[in-house]
N, C-alpha and C positions, 0 to 999 in steps of 0.2 A: 504494500499500500504505501501511496506517496504521503504529502507532510501533510496535506492539504485535509485527505483525507483520514491520519489519525485524528487529530486537533478535530475536525465535527463529528468524526467518533465521539471523544473522549467530552468534550462539552456537551454532546447527545446523552453521552452517561450519566453525566457529573449532571445532571438538571433531575433525567429520572429517582435517581441517588437521591439527591436531596427531593425532591416529592413525596416519596415513598418513606426517605427520613424524618418528614414532617410530621407525615399520618400516623407515623408511630407513635415520633413525641407524646402526639396530642392526645393519645392513650389511645387509639383506637388500634390495637390489634390484632387482629384476622391474619390468618396465615398467612394469605393471598398477598399482602402488606411485606408480611416478613416475609416471603420467599424474594417478593419479588423486587425488595430490596438486595437483600442480598447480591440474588443474581447480577442487579446492576454492578452493585461492588466490585463481586470477581470480575462480572467484563471487565470493569473498565482497569480495577489492578492487570490484570490482561491486556489491554490493548496496551499501554504504559508500558509494560515491562518487554510487551514483545517491541515498543518501538525501542526502547534500554537496548536490547541487545541485540538489533539492528543497527543502530551504531555503534557499539561495543565492534560487533565483527567488519565494520566498513573501514574502523579506527585497526583495528592488529589485522588486514589487510592490507591497511598502505605504510604502516610499519614495516611487514615484513619488507613489500616491495621497495622502500625506500634501503634495505638493507642491503 
């Protein structure tokens, strides 16, 4: 994925995570809200980690080429 897609995906996931988080903070503890909050949180962490791993692999490749 390119950089713009990653940023868009993180923004959408952050908004959804905040939305379900506010439902939980208001005291509405339906299992649906808990599952959706956790699913969005896990997806957001996965997207961020995949972006970090992609940057690290690109950096490692450029270091190897310079030697």
